[in-house]
LODO-29718 format. One record per residue (C-alpha): residue number from 1; residue in one letter; x, y, z. Coordinates in steps of 0.25 Angstrom, whole numbers, plus 5000, padded with zeros to 4 digits. Example, Ala and Ser with C-alpha at 12.3 -4.5 7.8 and 13.67 -1.06 7.14 Angstrom:
# LODO-29718
<node><seq>1</seq><type>a</type><east>5049</east><north>4982</north><up>5031</up></node>
<node><seq>2</seq><type>s</type><east>5055</east><north>4996</north><up>5029</up></node>
This chain:
# LODO-29718
<node><seq>1</seq><type>x</type><east>5000</east><north>5000</north><up>5000</up></node>
<node><seq>2</seq><type>x</type><east>5006</east><north>5014</north><up>4996</up></node>
<node><seq>3</seq><type>x</type><east>4996</east><north>5023</north><up>5001</up></node>
<node><seq>4</seq><type>x</type><east>5004</east><north>5036</north><up>5007</up></node>
<node><seq>5</seq><type>x</type><east>5000</east><north>5043</north><up>5020</up></node>
<node><seq>6</seq><type>x</type><east>4994</east><north>5057</north><up>5017</up></node>
<node><seq>7</seq><type>x</type><east>4996</east><north>5070</north><up>5024</up></node>
<node><seq>8</seq><type>x</type><east>4981</east><north>5070</north><up>5028</up></node>
<node><seq>9</seq><type>x</type><east>4982</east><north>5058</north><up>5036</up></node>
<node><seq>10</seq><type>x</type><east>4995</east><north>5062</north><up>5044</up></node>
<node><seq>11</seq><type>x</type><east>4999</east><north>5076</north><up>5042</up></node>
<node><seq>12</seq><type>x</type><east>5013</east><north>5070</north><up>5036</up></node>
<node><seq>13</seq><type>x</type><east>5014</east><north>5067</north><up>5021</up></node>
<node><seq>14</seq><type>x</type><east>5020</east><north>5054</north><up>5016</up></node>
<node><seq>15</seq><type>x</type><east>5030</east><north>5054</north><up>5005</up></node>
<node><seq>16</seq><type>x</type><east>5028</east><north>5041</north><up>4996</up></node>
<node><seq>17</seq><type>x</type><east>5022</east><north>5027</north><up>4999</up></node>
<node><seq>18</seq><type>x</type><east>5030</east><north>5019</north><up>5009</up></node>
<node><seq>19</seq><type>x</type><east>5025</east><north>5005</north><up>5016</up></node>
<node><seq>20</seq><type>x</type><east>5015</east><north>5006</north><up>5026</up></node>
<node><seq>21</seq><type>x</type><east>5021</east><north>4997</north><up>5035</up></node>
<node><seq>22</seq><type>x</type><east>5036</east><north>4993</north><up>5036</up></node>
<node><seq>23</seq><type>x</type><east>5041</east><north>4982</north><up>5044</up></node>
<node><seq>24</seq><type>x</type><east>5036</east><north>4975</north><up>5057</up></node>
<node><seq>25</seq><type>x</type><east>5038</east><north>4978</north><up>5072</up></node>
<node><seq>26</seq><type>x</type><east>5050</east><north>4970</north><up>5078</up></node>
<node><seq>27</seq><type>x</type><east>5046</east><north>4960</north><up>5088</up></node>
<node><seq>28</seq><type>x</type><east>5050</east><north>4967</north><up>5100</up></node>
<node><seq>29</seq><type>x</type><east>5043</east><north>4980</north><up>5095</up></node>
<node><seq>30</seq><type>x</type><east>5030</east><north>4971</north><up>5093</up></node>
<node><seq>31</seq><type>x</type><east>5032</east><north>4965</north><up>5107</up></node>
<node><seq>32</seq><type>x</type><east>5032</east><north>4980</north><up>5113</up></node>
<node><seq>33</seq><type>x</type><east>5019</east><north>4982</north><up>5105</up></node>
<node><seq>34</seq><type>x</type><east>5012</east><north>4970</north><up>5111</up></node>
<node><seq>35</seq><type>x</type><east>5017</east><north>4974</north><up>5126</up></node>
<node><seq>36</seq><type>x</type><east>5013</east><north>4989</north><up>5125</up></node>
<node><seq>37</seq><type>x</type><east>4999</east><north>4986</north><up>5118</up></node>
<node><seq>38</seq><type>x</type><east>4996</east><north>4974</north><up>5127</up></node>
<node><seq>39</seq><type>x</type><east>5002</east><north>4977</north><up>5141</up></node>
<node><seq>40</seq><type>x</type><east>4994</east><north>4990</north><up>5143</up></node>
<node><seq>41</seq><type>x</type><east>4981</east><north>4983</north><up>5138</up></node>
<node><seq>42</seq><type>x</type><east>4983</east><north>4972</north><up>5149</up></node>
<node><seq>43</seq><type>x</type><east>4985</east><north>4983</north><up>5158</up></node>
<node><seq>44</seq><type>x</type><east>4972</east><north>4989</north><up>5154</up></node>
<node><seq>45</seq><type>x</type><east>4965</east><north>4976</north><up>5156</up></node>
<node><seq>46</seq><type>x</type><east>4971</east><north>4974</north><up>5169</up></node>
<node><seq>47</seq><type>x</type><east>4968</east><north>4989</north><up>5173</up></node>
<node><seq>48</seq><type>x</type><east>4953</east><north>4985</north><up>5175</up></node>
<node><seq>49</seq><type>x</type><east>4955</east><north>4975</north><up>5187</up></node>
<node><seq>50</seq><type>x</type><east>4966</east><north>4982</north><up>5193</up></node>
<node><seq>51</seq><type>x</type><east>4959</east><north>4996</north><up>5194</up></node>
<node><seq>52</seq><type>x</type><east>4948</east><north>4988</north><up>5202</up></node>
<node><seq>53</seq><type>x</type><east>4953</east><north>4991</north><up>5216</up></node>
<node><seq>54</seq><type>x</type><east>4968</east><north>4993</north><up>5215</up></node>
<node><seq>55</seq><type>x</type><east>4979</east><north>4998</north><up>5207</up></node>
<node><seq>56</seq><type>x</type><east>4973</east><north>5011</north><up>5201</up></node>
<node><seq>57</seq><type>x</type><east>4975</east><north>5026</north><up>5208</up></node>
<node><seq>58</seq><type>x</type><east>4971</east><north>5040</north><up>5204</up></node>
<node><seq>59</seq><type>x</type><east>4986</east><north>5042</north><up>5202</up></node>
<node><seq>60</seq><type>x</type><east>4986</east><north>5031</north><up>5192</up></node>
<node><seq>61</seq><type>x</type><east>4974</east><north>5036</north><up>5184</up></node>
<node><seq>62</seq><type>x</type><east>4980</east><north>5050</north><up>5184</up></node>
<node><seq>63</seq><type>x</type><east>4993</east><north>5045</north><up>5178</up></node>
<node><seq>64</seq><type>x</type><east>4986</east><north>5036</north><up>5168</up></node>
<node><seq>65</seq><type>x</type><east>4977</east><north>5048</north><up>5163</up></node>
<node><seq>66</seq><type>x</type><east>4989</east><north>5057</north><up>5162</up></node>
<node><seq>67</seq><type>x</type><east>4998</east><north>5046</north><up>5154</up></node>
<node><seq>68</seq><type>x</type><east>4985</east><north>5043</north><up>5146</up></node>
<node><seq>69</seq><type>x</type><east>4984</east><north>5058</north><up>5141</up></node>
<node><seq>70</seq><type>x</type><east>4999</east><north>5060</north><up>5140</up></node>
<node><seq>71</seq><type>x</type><east>5002</east><north>5049</north><up>5131</up></node>
<node><seq>72</seq><type>x</type><east>4988</east><north>5048</north><up>5124</up></node>
<node><seq>73</seq><type>x</type><east>4989</east><north>5063</north><up>5120</up></node>
<node><seq>74</seq><type>x</type><east>5004</east><north>5059</north><up>5116</up></node>
<node><seq>75</seq><type>x</type><east>4997</east><north>5050</north><up>5105</up></node>
<node><seq>76</seq><type>x</type><east>4986</east><north>5058</north><up>5101</up></node>
<node><seq>77</seq><type>x</type><east>4992</east><north>5072</north><up>5100</up></node>
<node><seq>78</seq><type>x</type><east>5006</east><north>5067</north><up>5097</up></node>
<node><seq>79</seq><type>x</type><east>5006</east><north>5054</north><up>5090</up></node>
<node><seq>80</seq><type>x</type><east>4993</east><north>5056</north><up>5083</up></node>
<node><seq>81</seq><type>x</type><east>4989</east><north>5071</north><up>5080</up></node>
<node><seq>82</seq><type>x</type><east>5004</east><north>5076</north><up>5080</up></node>
<node><seq>83</seq><type>x</type><east>5014</east><north>5066</north><up>5075</up></node>
<node><seq>84</seq><type>x</type><east>5004</east><north>5058</north><up>5065</up></node>
<node><seq>85</seq><type>x</type><east>4995</east><north>5069</north><up>5060</up></node>
<node><seq>86</seq><type>x</type><east>5002</east><north>5083</north><up>5062</up></node>
<node><seq>87</seq><type>x</type><east>4990</east><north>5088</north><up>5068</up></node>
<node><seq>88</seq><type>x</type><east>4999</east><north>5099</north><up>5075</up></node>
<node><seq>89</seq><type>x</type><east>5014</east><north>5102</north><up>5076</up></node>
<node><seq>90</seq><type>x</type><east>5021</east><north>5101</north><up>5088</up></node>
<node><seq>91</seq><type>x</type><east>5033</east><north>5108</north><up>5094</up></node>
<node><seq>92</seq><type>x</type><east>5045</east><north>5098</north><up>5096</up></node>
<node><seq>93</seq><type>x</type><east>5043</east><north>5097</north><up>5112</up></node>
<node><seq>94</seq><type>x</type><east>5028</east><north>5094</north><up>5110</up></node>
<node><seq>95</seq><type>x</type><east>5031</east><north>5083</north><up>5098</up></node>
<node><seq>96</seq><type>x</type><east>5041</east><north>5076</north><up>5106</up></node>
<node><seq>97</seq><type>x</type><east>5032</east><north>5076</north><up>5119</up></node>
<node><seq>98</seq><type>x</type><east>5020</east><north>5071</north><up>5111</up></node>
<node><seq>99</seq><type>x</type><east>5028</east><north>5060</north><up>5104</up></node>
<node><seq>100</seq><type>x</type><east>5033</east><north>5055</north><up>5118</up></node>
<node><seq>101</seq><type>x</type><east>5019</east><north>5056</north><up>5124</up></node>
<node><seq>102</seq><type>x</type><east>5013</east><north>5049</north><up>5113</up></node>
<node><seq>103</seq><type>x</type><east>5024</east><north>5038</north><up>5114</up></node>
<node><seq>104</seq><type>x</type><east>5020</east><north>5036</north><up>5129</up></node>
<node><seq>105</seq><type>x</type><east>5006</east><north>5031</north><up>5124</up></node>
<node><seq>106</seq><type>x</type><east>5014</east><north>5018</north><up>5120</up></node>
<node><seq>107</seq><type>x</type><east>5007</east><north>5017</north><up>5106</up></node>
<node><seq>108</seq><type>x</type><east>5020</east><north>5017</north><up>5099</up></node>
<node><seq>109</seq><type>x</type><east>5031</east><north>5027</north><up>5095</up></node>
<node><seq>110</seq><type>x</type><east>5027</east><north>5039</north><up>5089</up></node>
<node><seq>111</seq><type>x</type><east>5032</east><north>5036</north><up>5074</up></node>
<node><seq>112</seq><type>x</type><east>5026</east><north>5022</north><up>5074</up></node>
<node><seq>113</seq><type>x</type><east>5012</east><north>5028</north><up>5079</up></node>
<node><seq>114</seq><type>x</type><east>5012</east><north>5039</north><up>5069</up></node>
<node><seq>115</seq><type>x</type><east>5015</east><north>5030</north><up>5058</up></node>
<node><seq>116</seq><type>x</type><east>5004</east><north>5020</north><up>5062</up></node>
<node><seq>117</seq><type>x</type><east>4994</east><north>5031</north><up>5064</up></node>
<node><seq>118</seq><type>x</type><east>4998</east><north>5038</north><up>5050</up></node>
<node><seq>119</seq><type>x</type><east>4997</east><north>5026</north><up>5043</up></node>
<node><seq>120</seq><type>x</type><east>4983</east><north>5023</north><up>5050</up></node>
<node><seq>121</seq><type>x</type><east>4978</east><north>5037</north><up>5044</up></node>
<node><seq>122</seq><type>x</type><east>4984</east><north>5034</north><up>5030</up></node>
<node><seq>123</seq><type>x</type><east>4975</east><north>5021</north><up>5029</up></node>
<node><seq>124</seq><type>x</type><east>4965</east><north>5023</north><up>5039</up></node>
<node><seq>125</seq><type>x</type><east>4956</east><north>5011</north><up>5039</up></node>
<node><seq>126</seq><type>x</type><east>4962</east><north>5006</north><up>5026</up></node>
<node><seq>127</seq><type>x</type><east>4972</east><north>4995</north><up>5023</up></node>
<node><seq>128</seq><type>x</type><east>4985</east><north>5001</north><up>5029</up></node>
<node><seq>129</seq><type>x</type><east>4979</east><north>5007</north><up>5042</up></node>
<node><seq>130</seq><type>x</type><east>4985</east><north>5000</north><up>5054</up></node>
<node><seq>131</seq><type>x</type><east>4974</east><north>4999</north><up>5063</up></node>
<node><seq>132</seq><type>x</type><east>4960</east><north>5000</north><up>5056</up></node>
<node><seq>133</seq><type>x</type><east>4949</east><north>4993</north><up>5062</up></node>
<node><seq>134</seq><type>x</type><east>4943</east><north>4990</north><up>5048</up></node>
<node><seq>135</seq><type>x</type><east>4955</east><north>4982</north><up>5043</up></node>
<node><seq>136</seq><type>x</type><east>4947</east><north>4969</north><up>5043</up></node>
<node><seq>137</seq><type>x</type><east>4933</east><north>4974</north><up>5039</up></node>
<node><seq>138</seq><type>x</type><east>4919</east><north>4978</north><up>5044</up></node>
<node><seq>139</seq><type>x</type><east>4914</east><north>4965</north><up>5049</up></node>
<node><seq>140</seq><type>x</type><east>4912</east><north>4964</north><up>5065</up></node>
<node><seq>141</seq><type>x</type><east>4924</east><north>4954</north><up>5065</up></node>
<node><seq>142</seq><type>x</type><east>4932</east><north>4963</north><up>5056</up></node>
<node><seq>143</seq><type>x</type><east>4929</east><north>4975</north><up>5064</up></node>
<node><seq>144</seq><type>x</type><east>4932</east><north>4968</north><up>5077</up></node>
<node><seq>145</seq><type>x</type><east>4945</east><north>4964</north><up>5072</up></node>
<node><seq>146</seq><type>x</type><east>4948</east><north>4978</north><up>5065</up></node>
<node><seq>147</seq><type>x</type><east>4946</east><north>4984</north><up>5079</up></node>
<node><seq>148</seq><type>x</type><east>4956</east><north>4976</north><up>5086</up></node>
<node><seq>149</seq><type>x</type><east>4966</east><north>4978</north><up>5075</up></node>
<node><seq>150</seq><type>x</type><east>4963</east><north>4993</north><up>5075</up></node>
<node><seq>151</seq><type>x</type><east>4964</east><north>4995</north><up>5090</up></node>
<node><seq>152</seq><type>x</type><east>4976</east><north>4987</north><up>5093</up></node>
<node><seq>153</seq><type>x</type><east>4979</east><north>4975</north><up>5085</up></node>
<node><seq>154</seq><type>x</type><east>4986</east><north>4983</north><up>5073</up></node>
<node><seq>155</seq><type>x</type><east>4998</east><north>4986</north><up>5083</up></node>
<node><seq>156</seq><type>x</type><east>5001</east><north>4971</north><up>5082</up></node>
<node><seq>157</seq><type>x</type><east>5004</east><north>4972</north><up>5068</up></node>
<node><seq>158</seq><type>x</type><east>5019</east><north>4973</north><up>5067</up></node>
<node><seq>159</seq><type>x</type><east>5019</east><north>4980</north><up>5054</up></node>
<node><seq>160</seq><type>x</type><east>5026</east><north>4994</north><up>5056</up></node>
<node><seq>161</seq><type>x</type><east>5020</east><north>5006</north><up>5050</up></node>
<node><seq>162</seq><type>x</type><east>5030</east><north>5013</north><up>5040</up></node>
<node><seq>163</seq><type>x</type><east>5035</east><north>5025</north><up>5048</up></node>
<node><seq>164</seq><type>x</type><east>5043</east><north>5031</north><up>5036</up></node>
<node><seq>165</seq><type>x</type><east>5029</east><north>5031</north><up>5029</up></node>
<node><seq>166</seq><type>x</type><east>5020</east><north>5036</north><up>5039</up></node>
<node><seq>167</seq><type>x</type><east>5029</east><north>5044</north><up>5049</up></node>
<node><seq>168</seq><type>x</type><east>5042</east><north>5049</north><up>5042</up></node>
<node><seq>169</seq><type>x</type><east>5040</east><north>5063</north><up>5048</up></node>
<node><seq>170</seq><type>x</type><east>5041</east><north>5057</north><up>5063</up></node>
<node><seq>171</seq><type>x</type><east>5052</east><north>5048</north><up>5059</up></node>
<node><seq>172</seq><type>x</type><east>5060</east><north>5061</north><up>5054</up></node>
<node><seq>173</seq><type>x</type><east>5057</east><north>5068</north><up>5068</up></node>
<node><seq>174</seq><type>x</type><east>5069</east><north>5065</north><up>5078</up></node>
<node><seq>175</seq><type>x</type><east>5060</east><north>5069</north><up>5090</up></node>
<node><seq>176</seq><type>x</type><east>5049</east><north>5059</north><up>5087</up></node>
<node><seq>177</seq><type>x</type><east>5059</east><north>5049</north><up>5082</up></node>
<node><seq>178</seq><type>x</type><east>5066</east><north>5049</north><up>5096</up></node>
<node><seq>179</seq><type>x</type><east>5053</east><north>5049</north><up>5103</up></node>
<node><seq>180</seq><type>x</type><east>5049</east><north>5037</north><up>5095</up></node>
<node><seq>181</seq><type>x</type><east>5062</east><north>5030</north><up>5098</up></node>
<node><seq>182</seq><type>x</type><east>5060</east><north>5032</north><up>5113</up></node>
<node><seq>183</seq><type>x</type><east>5047</east><north>5025</north><up>5113</up></node>
<node><seq>184</seq><type>x</type><east>5051</east><north>5014</north><up>5123</up></node>
<node><seq>185</seq><type>x</type><east>5055</east><north>5025</north><up>5132</up></node>
<node><seq>186</seq><type>x</type><east>5041</east><north>5032</north><up>5131</up></node>
<node><seq>187</seq><type>x</type><east>5034</east><north>5018</north><up>5134</up></node>
<node><seq>188</seq><type>x</type><east>5042</east><north>5016</north><up>5146</up></node>
<node><seq>189</seq><type>x</type><east>5039</east><north>5030</north><up>5151</up></node>
<node><seq>190</seq><type>x</type><east>5024</east><north>5030</north><up>5149</up></node>
<node><seq>191</seq><type>x</type><east>5023</east><north>5018</north><up>5159</up></node>
<node><seq>192</seq><type>x</type><east>5035</east><north>5023</north><up>5168</up></node>
<node><seq>193</seq><type>x</type><east>5030</east><north>5036</north><up>5171</up></node>
<node><seq>194</seq><type>x</type><east>5016</east><north>5033</north><up>5177</up></node>
<node><seq>195</seq><type>x</type><east>5024</east><north>5023</north><up>5185</up></node>
<node><seq>196</seq><type>x</type><east>5033</east><north>5032</north><up>5191</up></node>
<node><seq>197</seq><type>x</type><east>5023</east><north>5044</north><up>5193</up></node>
<node><seq>198</seq><type>x</type><east>5014</east><north>5034</north><up>5200</up></node>
<node><seq>199</seq><type>x</type><east>5025</east><north>5028</north><up>5209</up></node>
<node><seq>200</seq><type>x</type><east>5031</east><north>5042</north><up>5212</up></node>
<node><seq>201</seq><type>x</type><east>5017</east><north>5047</north><up>5215</up></node>
<node><seq>202</seq><type>x</type><east>5013</east><north>5035</north><up>5225</up></node>
<node><seq>203</seq><type>x</type><east>5027</east><north>5032</north><up>5229</up></node>
<node><seq>204</seq><type>x</type><east>5024</east><north>5018</north><up>5227</up></node>
<node><seq>205</seq><type>x</type><east>5028</east><north>5007</north><up>5217</up></node>
<node><seq>206</seq><type>x</type><east>5012</east><north>5003</north><up>5216</up></node>
<node><seq>207</seq><type>x</type><east>5010</east><north>5017</north><up>5212</up></node>
<node><seq>208</seq><type>x</type><east>5019</east><north>5016</north><up>5201</up></node>
<node><seq>209</seq><type>x</type><east>5014</east><north>5002</north><up>5196</up></node>
<node><seq>210</seq><type>x</type><east>4999</east><north>5007</north><up>5196</up></node>
<node><seq>211</seq><type>x</type><east>5003</east><north>5020</north><up>5188</up></node>
<node><seq>212</seq><type>x</type><east>5011</east><north>5011</north><up>5179</up></node>
<node><seq>213</seq><type>x</type><east>5000</east><north>5002</north><up>5177</up></node>
<node><seq>214</seq><type>x</type><east>4988</east><north>5013</north><up>5174</up></node>
<node><seq>215</seq><type>x</type><east>4995</east><north>5025</north><up>5169</up></node>
<node><seq>216</seq><type>x</type><east>5005</east><north>5016</north><up>5161</up></node>
<node><seq>217</seq><type>x</type><east>4999</east><north>5003</north><up>5156</up></node>
<node><seq>218</seq><type>x</type><east>4984</east><north>5006</north><up>5157</up></node>
<node><seq>219</seq><type>x</type><east>4985</east><north>5020</north><up>5152</up></node>
<node><seq>220</seq><type>x</type><east>4993</east><north>5015</north><up>5140</up></node>
<node><seq>221</seq><type>x</type><east>4983</east><north>5005</north><up>5136</up></node>
<node><seq>222</seq><type>x</type><east>4971</east><north>5014</north><up>5137</up></node>
<node><seq>223</seq><type>x</type><east>4978</east><north>5024</north><up>5130</up></node>
<node><seq>224</seq><type>x</type><east>4982</east><north>5012</north><up>5119</up></node>
<node><seq>225</seq><type>x</type><east>4967</east><north>5008</north><up>5117</up></node>
<node><seq>226</seq><type>x</type><east>4961</east><north>5023</north><up>5116</up></node>
<node><seq>227</seq><type>x</type><east>4971</east><north>5026</north><up>5105</up></node>
<node><seq>228</seq><type>x</type><east>4968</east><north>5012</north><up>5098</up></node>
<node><seq>229</seq><type>x</type><east>4953</east><north>5015</north><up>5100</up></node>
<node><seq>230</seq><type>x</type><east>4955</east><north>5026</north><up>5090</up></node>
<node><seq>231</seq><type>x</type><east>4961</east><north>5016</north><up>5080</up></node>
<node><seq>232</seq><type>x</type><east>4950</east><north>5006</north><up>5082</up></node>
<node><seq>233</seq><type>x</type><east>4937</east><north>5012</north><up>5088</up></node>
<node><seq>234</seq><type>x</type><east>4939</east><north>5026</north><up>5080</up></node>
<node><seq>235</seq><type>x</type><east>4939</east><north>5019</north><up>5067</up></node>
<node><seq>236</seq><type>x</type><east>4927</east><north>5010</north><up>5069</up></node>
<node><seq>237</seq><type>x</type><east>4916</east><north>5018</north><up>5076</up></node>
<node><seq>238</seq><type>x</type><east>4912</east><north>5032</north><up>5079</up></node>
<node><seq>239</seq><type>x</type><east>4908</east><north>5045</north><up>5071</up></node>
<node><seq>240</seq><type>x</type><east>4914</east><north>5049</north><up>5059</up></node>
<node><seq>241</seq><type>x</type><east>4910</east><north>5064</north><up>5056</up></node>
<node><seq>242</seq><type>x</type><east>4922</east><north>5067</north><up>5047</up></node>
<node><seq>243</seq><type>x</type><east>4926</east><north>5061</north><up>5034</up></node>
<node><seq>244</seq><type>x</type><east>4939</east><north>5052</north><up>5035</up></node>
<node><seq>245</seq><type>x</type><east>4944</east><north>5041</north><up>5026</up></node>
<node><seq>246</seq><type>x</type><east>4942</east><north>5030</north><up>5036</up></node>
<node><seq>247</seq><type>x</type><east>4933</east><north>5026</north><up>5048</up></node>
<node><seq>248</seq><type>x</type><east>4938</east><north>5034</north><up>5059</up></node>
<node><seq>249</seq><type>x</type><east>4928</east><north>5039</north><up>5069</up></node>
<node><seq>250</seq><type>x</type><east>4926</east><north>5047</north><up>5080</up></node>
<node><seq>251</seq><type>x</type><east>4923</east><north>5039</north><up>5093</up></node>
<node><seq>252</seq><type>x</type><east>4920</east><north>5049</north><up>5105</up></node>
<node><seq>253</seq><type>x</type><east>4921</east><north>5039</north><up>5116</up></node>
<node><seq>254</seq><type>x</type><east>4936</east><north>5040</north><up>5115</up></node>
<node><seq>255</seq><type>x</type><east>4938</east><north>5054</north><up>5113</up></node>
<node><seq>256</seq><type>x</type><east>4943</east><north>5058</north><up>5127</up></node>
<node><seq>257</seq><type>x</type><east>4951</east><north>5045</north><up>5129</up></node>
<node><seq>258</seq><type>x</type><east>4959</east><north>5047</north><up>5114</up></node>
<node><seq>259</seq><type>x</type><east>4961</east><north>5061</north><up>5116</up></node>
<node><seq>260</seq><type>x</type><east>4952</east><north>5065</north><up>5104</up></node>
<node><seq>261</seq><type>x</type><east>4958</east><north>5054</north><up>5095</up></node>
<node><seq>262</seq><type>x</type><east>4944</east><north>5047</north><up>5094</up></node>
<node><seq>263</seq><type>x</type><east>4939</east><north>5059</north><up>5085</up></node>
<node><seq>264</seq><type>x</type><east>4945</east><north>5049</north><up>5075</up></node>
<node><seq>265</seq><type>x</type><east>4936</east><north>5053</north><up>5063</up></node>
<node><seq>266</seq><type>x</type><east>4940</east><north>5067</north><up>5063</up></node>
<node><seq>267</seq><type>x</type><east>4954</east><north>5063</north><up>5064</up></node>
<node><seq>268</seq><type>x</type><east>4955</east><north>5054</north><up>5052</up></node>
<node><seq>269</seq><type>x</type><east>4947</east><north>5064</north><up>5044</up></node>
<node><seq>270</seq><type>x</type><east>4957</east><north>5074</north><up>5047</up></node>
<node><seq>271</seq><type>x</type><east>4969</east><north>5068</north><up>5053</up></node>
<node><seq>272</seq><type>x</type><east>4978</east><north>5080</north><up>5055</up></node>
<node><seq>273</seq><type>x</type><east>4967</east><north>5087</north><up>5063</up></node>
<node><seq>274</seq><type>x</type><east>4973</east><north>5090</north><up>5077</up></node>
<node><seq>275</seq><type>x</type><east>4959</east><north>5090</north><up>5084</up></node>
<node><seq>276</seq><type>x</type><east>4951</east><north>5076</north><up>5081</up></node>
<node><seq>277</seq><type>x</type><east>4939</east><north>5080</north><up>5090</up></node>
<node><seq>278</seq><type>x</type><east>4933</east><north>5092</north><up>5081</up></node>
<node><seq>279</seq><type>x</type><east>4919</east><north>5093</north><up>5085</up></node>
<node><seq>280</seq><type>x</type><east>4912</east><north>5098</north><up>5098</up></node>
<node><seq>281</seq><type>x</type><east>4914</east><north>5089</north><up>5109</up></node>
<node><seq>282</seq><type>x</type><east>4925</east><north>5080</north><up>5103</up></node>
<node><seq>283</seq><type>x</type><east>4936</east><north>5079</north><up>5114</up></node>
<node><seq>284</seq><type>x</type><east>4950</east><north>5080</north><up>5108</up></node>
<node><seq>285</seq><type>x</type><east>4961</east><north>5081</north><up>5119</up></node>
<node><seq>286</seq><type>x</type><east>4972</east><north>5080</north><up>5110</up></node>
<node><seq>287</seq><type>x</type><east>4967</east><north>5092</north><up>5102</up></node>
<node><seq>288</seq><type>x</type><east>4966</east><north>5100</north><up>5114</up></node>
<node><seq>289</seq><type>x</type><east>4980</east><north>5097</north><up>5119</up></node>
<node><seq>290</seq><type>x</type><east>4986</east><north>5099</north><up>5105</up></node>
<node><seq>291</seq><type>x</type><east>4978</east><north>5114</north><up>5106</up></node>
<node><seq>292</seq><type>x</type><east>4985</east><north>5116</north><up>5119</up></node>
<node><seq>293</seq><type>x</type><east>4998</east><north>5112</north><up>5113</up></node>
<node><seq>294</seq><type>x</type><east>4996</east><north>5122</north><up>5102</up></node>
<node><seq>295</seq><type>x</type><east>4992</east><north>5133</north><up>5112</up></node>
<node><seq>296</seq><type>x</type><east>5004</east><north>5131</north><up>5119</up></node>
<node><seq>297</seq><type>x</type><east>5013</east><north>5131</north><up>5106</up></node>
<node><seq>298</seq><type>x</type><east>5017</east><north>5118</north><up>5106</up></node>
<node><seq>299</seq><type>x</type><east>5009</east><north>5113</north><up>5094</up></node>
<node><seq>300</seq><type>x</type><east>5006</east><north>5120</north><up>5081</up></node>
<node><seq>301</seq><type>x</type><east>5000</east><north>5120</north><up>5068</up></node>
<node><seq>302</seq><type>x</type><east>4989</east><north>5112</north><up>5074</up></node>
<node><seq>303</seq><type>x</type><east>4978</east><north>5106</north><up>5064</up></node>
<node><seq>304</seq><type>x</type><east>4965</east><north>5110</north><up>5071</up></node>
<node><seq>305</seq><type>x</type><east>4952</east><north>5107</north><up>5064</up></node>
<node><seq>306</seq><type>x</type><east>4945</east><north>5118</north><up>5056</up></node>
<node><seq>307</seq><type>x</type><east>4932</east><north>5118</north><up>5050</up></node>
<node><seq>308</seq><type>x</type><east>4938</east><north>5116</north><up>5036</up></node>
<node><seq>309</seq><type>x</type><east>4946</east><north>5104</north><up>5040</up></node>
<node><seq>310</seq><type>x</type><east>4933</east><north>5098</north><up>5047</up></node>
<node><seq>311</seq><type>x</type><east>4924</east><north>5101</north><up>5035</up></node>
<node><seq>312</seq><type>x</type><east>4934</east><north>5094</north><up>5026</up></node>
<node><seq>313</seq><type>x</type><east>4932</east><north>5081</north><up>5033</up></node>
<node><seq>314</seq><type>x</type><east>4918</east><north>5083</north><up>5035</up></node>
<node><seq>315</seq><type>x</type><east>4916</east><north>5085</north><up>5021</up></node>
<node><seq>316</seq><type>x</type><east>4925</east><north>5072</north><up>5017</up></node>
<node><seq>317</seq><type>x</type><east>4934</east><north>5081</north><up>5009</up></node>
<node><seq>318</seq><type>x</type><east>4948</east><north>5075</north><up>5008</up></node>
């Protein structure tokens, strides 16, 4: 397949057709993928009985919420709206900060994350999309299989998205390459920091352990599934007020947890727009933070929605 990535999808033009995938993950890398998907998931399952009577304090809740927002916004504002789609430009300190915060969500290094997501937009809900729920057809059984694939099954595929095709700009950015290469450090810190804070605040090993469990593994697992739900649920059910070339839909129940990412129909209709929730009452935490960054002078050239932009996608004009 030789379809090229267009500027509308990513904000970054692609020069010439290159292979969509190149090579396969090495054995140890694939093992790490299994560990950092399945271990937090196991912790999430264990969280229900553990919360019933022991092992959860208000300090754990506070730390979990803080790190959920810190790392989640690193993904939505940094990895997604800034690095993938160029919805705004960021000064160097903010750019590096967002790359680190997003890396601490343990969803992969920034260059790989961006390459996968730009590939998704280039072939959304068509052959070549790494995580479309419509891959196997429209029967109930096919959709059940497609949901699993879109939600998390696709990450067990060892094929590697071609970074040279989908993220050449990031590969040429020395700061982002450095953050990308230190992904192991950010992964350690995302679990270690809650434990250290919990231990020091309670002056106990037990406080360190419970913070490590709740604000570490459980928080990572919840954030994983919120992010993955955008790939699965938001391509299957919901409202489609804007015209896009795929089945992306708005799913309001996820709006707060996803920091505005579940206004997914608008996003696929206008990928470079900095705000996804454009209608009255559509909460978009990520857009509000970008607005604050802009007011502080840390972000600029923000691509806010305009009446002209909205009219174009409402009318279905490409």
